[in-house]
N, C-alpha and C positions, 0 to 999 in steps of 0.2 A: 504494500500500500504506500503510495507516495504521500509524503507529509503535506497536510493542509491544515493550517491553524483553525481551530474551532471557532475563533472569532470571525472568520470569514464565512461561516455557514449562516445562511439566512434563517434557518430554523432555530439556531441558537439565539440569534438576535431577536427574533420574534418571541421566543420563550422568555428571554430576559425582560423584554418590554412588558409582556403580560404580567410577569411577577412584580415589577415595579408598580404598575398600575393597581394590582391587587393589594399590595402593601398600603398604598395611598388610600384605596377604597376602604380598607379595614382598620385604618389607624385609630379610629374612635370606637371600634367594636369592644363592648364590655365583656363579651364571652371570650376570655383570653385563651382558653383551651382550644376552642373551635377556630379562633383566629390563627393561633399558632399552627394548628394542623393544616389549615388551608395555605398558610404562607410556606410551610415546609414542603407541601406537595408542589407548590409553584416553583420553589427553589430547586426541588429535585429534578424537574424537567430539564432546565438548562444545565444543571450540574452533571447529570448523567450523560448529556450530549458531550460536554467538554471532557469528562473523565473517559468516556469511551473513545473519543477521538485521539486521546493521548496514550491509549493502551498499546498502539503499535501494530495491531492486527485487525483485519476486517471482521474476524469471528468475534473478538472482544467488543469491537465497536458496535456490531449488530446487537450483541447481547445488551449493551448499555442503552442503545436506542430503543429496544423493546421495553426496558425499565422506564425510560423517559416517557414512552407512549402510555404505559400503564399509569404513571403519575399524572399525566394529562387527563386520563379517564377518571382517576380518583378525584382530582380537583373539580372536574365537571359535576361529579356526583355531589361533592360538598357544596358547590354553588347552587345546585337545585335545592338542597336542604336549606341552605342559608336564605334563599329566596322565600321558601315556604314558611320559615319561622321569622321572617322580617329583618334579617341581618343585612341582606343585600337587596336593593330594589330590583324588580323584575327586568327593567330595561338594561341594567348593568349585568345581570346574570346572563341575559340573552347575548349581549356583546361579548362577555368573557367566554361563554360557551362556544359561540361562533368562532372566535379566535383560537380556542383550544382545539376545535375540530380541524381547523386549518393546520395547526401545528401537528396534529395526529396524522393528517394526510401527507404533510411534508416528511414526517418521520417515516411513514410507510414507504413513500417513494425513495427515500434515501436508503432504507433497508433493502428494498428491491434492487437498487442499483449496486449496492455493495455485495449482495448475494451473487450477482452476475460476475463479479470480479473474483469470487472465491473458487 
């Protein structure tokens, strides 16, 4: 695998952007445990992309991309719950979930392209 810095990956940039926006959205949330869990899921997406990219093999990278994709699904679930209990407005939940679906699709495409190279 030729080296490409994870900072150049659009999916990593988008995952970071979502996480920053999520932190700002939740900064006044009084349910500290739930807020922390959501923030950790968001951070996990970008972190697993970068960690996998630095592992040095397509097999490891793919494994970490799957973990990032699972974290995106986890965060979408938490956003649905947060909406239903009034912690996140519905319009924000829709926006975040749409962006997370896009990230999941980007991860899926990246996984497929890496599998072709193995």
